[in-house]
Residue, then its C-alpha position, 0 to 999 in steps of 0.5 A: x467460451x461459455x458465459x459462466x466461464x467468461x464471468x468466473x474468469x472476469x471475477x478472478x481477474x478483478x480480484x487479482x487486480x484488487x489484491x495487486x492494488x492493495x499490495x502496491x499501495x501498502x509497499x509505496x506508502x512504506x517506501x515513501x516513509x523509510x526514504x523520507x526518514x532516511x533522507x531527513x536523517x541524513x539531512x539533519x544529523x538525527x539518525x535514526x530518530x526520523x527514519x523510525x518516526x517516518x517509518x510509523x507514519x508510513x506504516x500508518x498511511x498503509x493501514x489507512x489505505x488498506x481500510x480505504x481500498x477495503x471499503x471500496x472493494x466491498x461496495 
C-alpha cells in the first residue's frame, strides 16, 4: 500500500472513531437522564415530572459533551 493511501485510511478511521465517540456519549447522557428520571418517578410517585427534569438535564449534558469533544477534536 502506498503512503498517501495509508494516511487517507488512517484519517478516515480517526474521523469514524470521533463520530462514534460523539454518538455514544450523547446516547449515554440521554439514557442516564431518562433512566434516573423514570426510577425516581416510580420511587417518589411524582410521574412525569422527574422524568422530564432529568431528560432535560441529560440533554444539557449531551450538548456539553458535544462541545467538549468538538473542542478536543479541533486541537
